[in-house]
Backbone as CSV, one residue per row, in Angstrom:
resi,resn,N_x,N_y,N_z,CA_x,CA_y,CA_z,C_x,C_y,C_z
1,MET,64.694,-10.527,-161.829,65.059,-9.595,-162.760,65.930,-10.681,-163.973
2,ASP,65.383,-10.889,-165.316,66.362,-11.367,-166.239,66.953,-10.892,-167.464
3,ILE,67.441,-10.923,-168.160,67.193,-10.500,-169.629,66.962,-11.134,-170.991
4,ARG,66.159,-11.024,-171.684,65.489,-11.696,-173.276,66.573,-11.029,-174.238
5,ASN,67.331,-12.991,-174.223,68.084,-12.214,-175.982,67.417,-12.053,-177.291
6,VAL,67.767,-10.811,-177.916,66.794,-11.160,-179.099,67.933,-10.656,-179.897
7,ILE,69.390,-10.921,-179.640,70.265,-10.430,-180.839,70.362,-11.260,-181.889
8,SER,70.354,-12.700,-182.363,69.661,-12.853,-183.686,68.840,-11.903,-183.876
9,GLU,67.963,-11.828,-183.595,66.552,-11.006,-184.118,66.805,-9.701,-184.505
10,CYS,67.647,-9.046,-183.882,68.212,-7.664,-184.072,69.372,-7.287,-184.796
11,ALA,70.230,-8.624,-184.880,71.342,-8.116,-185.928,71.127,-8.372,-187.546
12,ALA,70.581,-9.249,-187.755,69.973,-9.262,-189.021,70.881,-9.721,-190.220
13,GLY,72.003,-10.055,-189.954,73.277,-10.863,-190.673,74.196,-9.327,-190.749
14,ARG,73.746,-8.010,-189.792,74.966,-7.491,-189.548,76.384,-7.261,-188.990
15,LYS,77.582,-7.150,-189.294,78.590,-7.410,-188.495,79.119,-6.767,-187.571
16,TRP,79.642,-6.451,-186.581,80.081,-6.386,-185.592,81.452,-6.299,-185.467
17,GLY,82.108,-4.812,-185.132,83.358,-4.666,-184.674,83.920,-5.820,-183.129
18,GLN,84.686,-6.163,-182.902,84.371,-7.301,-181.742,85.439,-6.309,-180.988
19,ARG,85.009,-6.486,-179.117,86.390,-6.732,-178.472,86.996,-7.374,-177.246
20,ASN,87.672,-7.761,-176.219,87.672,-8.361,-175.263,86.934,-7.621,-174.399
21,VAL,86.249,-8.205,-174.009,85.172,-7.218,-172.745,85.850,-6.898,-171.288
22,SER,87.280,-7.183,-171.712,88.368,-6.026,-170.482,88.672,-4.762,-170.771
23,LEU,88.114,-4.823,-171.931,88.416,-3.038,-172.366,86.883,-2.024,-172.069
24,ILE,86.173,-3.368,-171.571,84.695,-2.068,-171.670,84.953,-1.113,-169.553
25,ARG,85.328,0.225,-170.376,84.995,0.916,-169.175,83.914,1.762,-168.678
26,TYR,83.351,2.023,-169.775,81.974,3.151,-169.227,80.815,2.362,-169.578
27,ILE,79.508,2.418,-169.140,78.250,2.157,-169.059,77.612,3.506,-169.904
28,ILE,77.138,3.499,-170.796,76.137,4.331,-171.698,74.946,5.256,-171.813
29,ILE,74.148,5.743,-171.153,72.549,5.989,-170.585,71.996,6.874,-171.650
30,HIS,70.995,6.051,-172.845,70.757,6.803,-173.936,69.233,7.057,-174.056
31,ARG,68.330,7.692,-174.537,67.286,7.528,-175.173,66.686,7.373,-176.572
32,ASN,65.626,6.279,-176.537,64.753,6.548,-178.046,63.774,6.337,-177.691
33,GLU,62.657,7.359,-179.002,61.703,7.811,-178.757,61.105,7.151,-180.055
34,CYS,61.693,6.099,-180.428,60.748,5.711,-181.582,59.814,5.572,-182.263
35,GLY,59.085,4.981,-181.166,58.027,4.707,-180.699,57.381,3.188,-180.456
36,HIS,59.052,2.913,-181.235,59.236,0.691,-180.612,59.219,0.482,-179.441
37,ASP,58.346,-0.370,-178.940,58.504,-1.230,-177.705,58.467,-2.129,-178.018
38,GLY,59.531,-3.479,-176.775,58.844,-4.691,-176.406,59.730,-5.474,-178.649
39,PRO,58.467,-6.536,-178.982,58.966,-7.139,-180.281,59.122,-7.000,-181.244
40,SER,58.698,-5.338,-181.312,58.378,-4.608,-182.671,59.860,-4.059,-182.888
41,LEU,60.444,-3.902,-181.627,61.731,-2.918,-181.671,62.939,-3.892,-182.723
42,ALA,62.702,-5.270,-182.355,63.820,-6.118,-182.887,63.188,-5.808,-184.529
43,ALA,62.940,-5.919,-185.241,61.516,-5.181,-186.402,62.312,-4.102,-186.762
44,TYR,62.256,-3.158,-186.022,62.792,-2.379,-185.915,64.272,-2.110,-186.421
45,PHE,65.381,-2.609,-185.667,66.546,-2.595,-186.001,66.844,-3.074,-187.494
46,ARG,66.005,-4.407,-188.301,66.037,-4.949,-188.932,66.145,-4.214,-190.272
47,ALA,65.389,-3.003,-189.792,64.351,-2.378,-190.962,65.946,-1.939,-191.510
48,LEU,65.613,-1.680,-192.875,66.549,-0.880,-193.897,66.495,0.732,-193.666
49,ASP,67.905,1.214,-193.811,67.811,2.844,-193.623,67.529,3.490,-195.026
50,PRO,66.282,3.808,-195.349,65.988,4.834,-196.672,67.370,5.381,-197.151
51,SER,67.972,6.319,-196.336,69.045,6.797,-196.881,69.926,6.354,-197.879
52,SER,70.971,4.875,-197.059,71.490,4.215,-197.010,71.584,2.944,-198.287
53,GLY,70.258,2.230,-197.721,70.391,1.041,-198.243,70.279,-0.165,-196.747
54,GLN,70.816,0.339,-196.159,72.051,-0.952,-195.140,70.774,-0.922,-194.373
55,ARG,70.758,-2.228,-193.494,70.090,-2.522,-192.148,70.922,-1.849,-191.479
56,LEU,69.679,-0.959,-190.533,69.854,-0.117,-189.170,71.349,-0.869,-188.407
57,GLY,71.009,-2.119,-188.201,71.258,-2.819,-186.630,70.922,-1.711,-186.084
58,PRO,71.126,-3.105,-184.149,71.048,-2.132,-182.676,72.428,-1.512,-182.688
59,PRO,71.919,-0.018,-182.017,73.399,0.425,-182.035,73.628,0.068,-180.420
60,TYR,72.352,-0.101,-180.008,72.473,-0.026,-177.854,72.853,-2.051,-178.085
61,HIS,72.974,-2.547,-177.072,73.559,-3.091,-176.265,72.412,-3.810,-176.003
62,TYR,71.498,-3.517,-174.801,70.617,-2.887,-174.250,69.630,-2.272,-174.118
63,VAL,68.327,-2.640,-174.374,67.224,-2.008,-174.252,66.319,-2.050,-173.298
64,ILE,65.994,-1.040,-173.046,64.583,-1.659,-171.616,63.455,-0.426,-172.334
65,SER,62.412,-1.653,-172.173,60.784,-0.778,-172.738,59.846,-0.253,-171.368
66,LYS,59.353,-0.027,-171.994,58.243,1.135,-171.482,57.848,0.510,-169.683
67,ALA,57.340,-1.197,-169.846,57.122,-1.394,-169.113,58.537,-2.914,-168.194
68,GLY,59.350,-2.378,-168.219,60.872,-2.564,-167.655,61.923,-4.401,-168.569
69,GLN,60.610,-5.075,-169.463,61.470,-5.100,-169.929,63.171,-5.098,-170.326
70,ILE,64.050,-6.032,-170.245,65.122,-5.698,-170.406,65.614,-6.619,-171.785
71,ASP,65.941,-6.167,-172.774,66.430,-6.585,-174.053,67.860,-6.590,-174.475
72,GLN,68.457,-7.921,-174.499,70.460,-7.218,-174.890,69.735,-7.828,-176.719
73,CYS,69.947,-6.709,-177.452,70.536,-6.536,-178.747,72.173,-7.100,-179.098
74,LEU,73.311,-6.794,-178.478,74.507,-6.602,-179.405,74.743,-7.765,-177.605
75,LYS,75.575,-8.536,-177.970,76.862,-9.263,-177.141,77.496,-7.744,-176.364
76,ASP,78.404,-8.272,-175.317,78.797,-7.422,-174.705,80.166,-7.294,-175.577
77,THR,80.709,-8.554,-176.249,81.982,-8.299,-176.747,81.531,-7.513,-178.313
78,ASP,80.696,-7.551,-178.937,80.176,-6.497,-179.869,80.217,-4.817,-179.164
79,ILE,81.217,-3.932,-180.187,80.915,-2.299,-180.440,80.384,-2.241,-181.227
80,GLY,79.657,-1.572,-180.380,77.638,-0.482,-180.908,78.241,0.848,-181.685
81,ALA,76.976,1.383,-182.161,77.716,2.495,-182.592,76.517,3.679,-182.102
82,HIS,77.087,3.747,-180.730,76.493,4.111,-179.915,76.885,6.014,-179.288
83,ALA,78.307,6.249,-179.702,79.099,7.181,-178.918,80.454,7.558,-179.180
84,ALA,79.816,7.601,-180.941,80.944,8.155,-180.791,81.216,9.909,-180.888
85,VAL,82.460,9.930,-180.490,82.232,11.429,-180.411,83.737,12.312,-181.198
86,PRO,83.601,13.494,-181.315,84.858,14.157,-182.066,86.409,14.047,-181.021
87,GLY,87.196,13.433,-181.674,87.669,13.123,-181.081,88.376,12.054,-179.547
88,TYR,87.057,11.487,-179.788,87.265,9.659,-178.888,86.579,9.134,-178.858
89,ASN,86.545,7.888,-179.533,85.372,6.973,-180.130,84.676,5.769,-178.244
90,PHE,83.943,6.435,-178.586,83.083,5.677,-177.422,82.878,4.346,-176.577
91,ASN,82.517,4.130,-177.993,82.203,3.126,-178.984,82.953,1.518,-178.534
92,ARG,83.856,1.907,-178.443,85.213,0.849,-178.630,85.337,0.198,-176.949
93,ASP,85.354,0.873,-175.748,84.859,1.117,-174.267,83.943,0.377,-173.443
94,SER,82.634,0.974,-174.813,81.194,1.281,-173.571,79.833,0.321,-174.109
95,ILE,79.128,0.745,-173.187,78.300,-0.886,-173.241,77.350,0.702,-173.588
96,GLY,76.354,0.305,-174.350,75.026,1.197,-174.656,73.681,0.327,-174.273
97,VAL,73.657,1.552,-173.226,71.812,0.958,-172.564,70.952,2.700,-172.518
98,CYS,69.969,1.597,-173.788,69.053,2.433,-174.130,67.295,1.939,-173.369
99,PHE,66.383,3.291,-173.463,65.734,2.916,-173.021,64.895,3.742,-174.059
100,ILE,63.440,3.276,-173.843,62.718,3.603,-175.229,62.066,4.739,-174.128
101,GLY,61.317,6.067,-174.495,60.827,7.094,-174.224,61.362,8.182,-174.953
102,ASP,60.810,9.863,-174.178,61.152,10.776,-174.675,61.773,11.883,-173.556
103,PHE,62.311,11.491,-172.432,62.935,11.873,-171.362,63.327,13.680,-171.176
104,ARG,62.991,14.123,-172.193,63.195,15.584,-172.479,61.963,16.135,-171.670
105,ARG,60.685,15.268,-172.089,59.703,15.600,-171.922,58.936,14.795,-170.490
106,HIS,58.980,13.940,-170.055,58.222,12.826,-169.245,59.611,12.077,-168.487
107,ALA,59.659,11.323,-167.537,60.015,10.976,-166.787,59.862,8.894,-167.169
108,PRO,60.973,8.721,-167.005,60.678,7.002,-166.969,60.142,6.059,-166.694
109,THR,59.037,4.988,-166.276,58.420,4.719,-165.725,58.961,4.440,-164.596
110,PRO,58.045,3.993,-163.477,58.603,3.226,-162.667,59.522,2.062,-162.755
111,GLU,58.932,1.521,-164.240,58.977,0.087,-164.262,61.119,0.186,-164.789
112,GLN,60.688,1.039,-165.823,62.041,1.250,-166.314,63.572,1.451,-165.305
113,LEU,62.945,2.104,-164.123,63.571,2.677,-163.135,64.165,0.804,-162.340
114,ARG,63.134,0.426,-162.229,63.242,-1.201,-161.590,64.479,-1.614,-162.099
115,ALA,63.763,-1.568,-163.137,64.890,-2.520,-164.187,66.502,-2.317,-164.492
116,ALA,66.466,-0.806,-164.474,67.669,0.249,-164.785,68.364,-0.320,-162.984
117,GLU,67.903,-0.153,-162.381,68.216,-0.232,-161.710,69.478,-1.755,-161.370
118,TRP,68.448,-2.699,-161.512,69.177,-4.241,-161.745,70.566,-4.038,-163.203
119,LEU,70.128,-3.502,-164.012,70.860,-3.769,-164.706,72.086,-2.672,-164.973
120,ILE,71.968,-2.071,-164.009,73.186,-0.854,-164.114,73.880,-2.149,-162.730
121,ALA,73.544,-1.897,-162.182,74.334,-3.069,-161.111,74.781,-4.528,-161.855
122,TYR,73.751,-5.205,-162.271,74.764,-6.299,-162.560,75.914,-5.874,-164.182
123,LEU,75.563,-4.883,-164.410,77.031,-4.527,-165.888,78.143,-4.362,-164.920
124,THR,77.353,-3.467,-163.575,78.970,-2.897,-163.554,79.385,-4.004,-162.688
125,ASN,79.054,-5.297,-162.173,79.440,-6.093,-161.269,80.525,-7.267,-162.323
126,SER,79.364,-7.265,-162.714,79.796,-7.952,-164.404,81.431,-7.497,-165.010
127,HIS,81.740,-6.614,-165.331,82.438,-5.557,-165.800,83.497,-4.874,-164.936
128,ASN,83.480,-5.215,-163.266,84.515,-4.515,-162.304,83.882,-3.132,-162.780
129,LEU,83.216,-2.541,-162.689,83.234,-0.769,-162.538,82.335,-0.300,-161.744
130,THR,82.362,0.751,-161.811,82.197,1.880,-160.290,80.702,2.569,-160.892
131,PHE,79.462,2.883,-160.094,78.761,3.844,-160.592,79.407,5.180,-161.371
132,ASP,80.595,5.182,-160.706,80.785,6.631,-161.030,80.847,6.710,-163.094
133,ASN,81.400,5.089,-163.496,81.512,5.520,-164.995,80.120,4.340,-166.168
134,VAL,79.247,5.654,-165.016,77.903,4.962,-166.095,77.793,7.037,-165.854
135,TRP,77.248,6.890,-167.499,77.097,8.942,-167.753,76.028,8.251,-169.099
136,GLY,75.353,9.900,-168.959,74.707,10.208,-170.077,74.985,10.071,-171.473
137,HIS,74.488,9.632,-172.378,75.216,10.605,-173.775,75.415,11.620,-173.398
138,ASP,75.025,12.342,-172.914,75.382,14.085,-173.075,76.217,14.276,-171.972
139,ASP,76.868,13.906,-171.473,77.936,13.467,-170.619,78.925,13.403,-170.826
140,LEU,79.433,12.821,-172.067,80.770,12.723,-172.906,81.274,13.666,-173.670
141,PRO,82.621,13.995,-173.682,83.009,15.260,-173.860,83.319,15.479,-175.103
142,GLY,82.727,16.231,-175.792,82.081,16.419,-177.528,81.471,16.015,-178.179
143,VAL,80.122,15.624,-177.149,78.635,15.445,-177.386,78.079,16.858,-177.391
144,LYS,77.065,17.077,-178.367,76.313,18.999,-178.878,75.286,18.143,-177.833
145,LYS,75.318,19.075,-176.633,74.101,19.299,-175.819,73.396,19.130,-176.452
146,TYR,72.434,19.946,-177.499,71.261,20.050,-178.405,70.023,17.911,-178.247
147,LYS,71.432,17.315,-177.976,70.507,16.016,-178.353,69.691,15.834,-176.941
148,GLU,69.847,16.472,-175.812,69.588,16.266,-174.247,69.242,14.238,-174.315
149,CYS,70.105,13.612,-174.620,69.962,12.298,-174.083,70.877,12.243,-172.909
150,PRO,70.298,11.496,-171.610,68.416,10.699,-171.740,67.774,11.652,-171.843
151,GLY,67.731,13.054,-171.873,67.076,14.001,-171.152,67.112,14.318,-169.468
152,LYS,66.425,15.930,-169.174,66.380,16.472,-168.306,65.497,15.523,-166.990
153,PHE,64.421,14.744,-167.890,63.889,14.254,-166.523,64.082,12.772,-166.266
154,PHE,65.205,12.260,-166.884,66.211,10.600,-166.881,66.930,11.314,-165.637
155,PRO,66.310,10.797,-164.049,66.928,10.989,-162.553,67.878,9.863,-162.561
156,LEU,69.257,10.300,-163.985,70.972,9.362,-163.804,71.094,9.599,-162.646
157,GLU,71.898,10.442,-161.816,72.277,10.867,-160.731,71.399,10.200,-159.551
158,ASP,70.265,10.272,-159.444,69.486,9.686,-158.505,69.556,8.523,-158.113
159,LEU,69.472,7.606,-159.504,70.087,5.790,-159.512,71.425,5.743,-159.235
160,LYS,72.157,6.302,-159.902,73.269,6.035,-159.510,73.903,6.102,-157.610
161,ASN,73.168,7.439,-156.845,73.173,7.245,-155.600,72.750,6.616,-154.973
162,ARG,71.327,6.378,-155.560,70.686,4.945,-154.632,71.790,3.607,-155.114
163,LEU,72.282,3.718,-156.130,73.095,1.533,-155.951,74.137,1.897,-155.383
164,LYS,74.650,3.430,-154.777,75.870,3.082,-154.227,75.550,3.332,-153.125
165,THR,74.046,3.680,-152.461,73.848,3.762,-150.912,73.276,2.397,-150.426
166,ASN,72.752,1.587,-151.571,72.354,0.280,-151.147,72.099,-0.326,-152.334
167,PRO,73.273,-1.068,-152.894,73.507,-1.954,-154.082,72.320,-3.082,-153.778
168,ILE,71.689,-3.356,-154.667,70.443,-4.507,-154.818,70.959,-5.543,-155.965
169,CYS,71.989,-5.810,-156.474,72.332,-6.737,-156.905,74.191,-7.331,-156.207
170,SER,74.291,-8.409,-155.778,75.773,-9.261,-156.077,75.134,-10.308,-156.384
171,ILE,76.373,-9.932,-157.478,76.727,-11.051,-158.712,78.301,-11.939,-158.145
């Protein structure tokens, strides 16, 4: 499996805060049912926010399409805008991984789950994390649960348990 680098296409000149990768402590899983998948996702992130006139820019480091394509939208050293909660800014010490789809209503595709296993194993190995440091957005303290992110049909605990018992990626 490989990661397609779309950082330059997504960023569109937006500047992000920087950090040392040794500060990364969490991987946070999100969903986005924006309807954009694959190459059009970069165009979505380059679009202007109608309310502010600012470029949206990618909030997530990685996006997994319905077909299982992994796109890297931010460098791991970039501080994304995916997980600030009252009382703590998880953006400073986490990597955001977003899956395209609405997992409040349906499960991820088998291709997305295969890509998720590989990417989570890769990131935990690369950043010396355990699978217990992989959280859903709604698992963060202070997040309003009405978001249902990544959603009740996203099998995060099953995914982490599979990876704990059967590691697939040794890097």
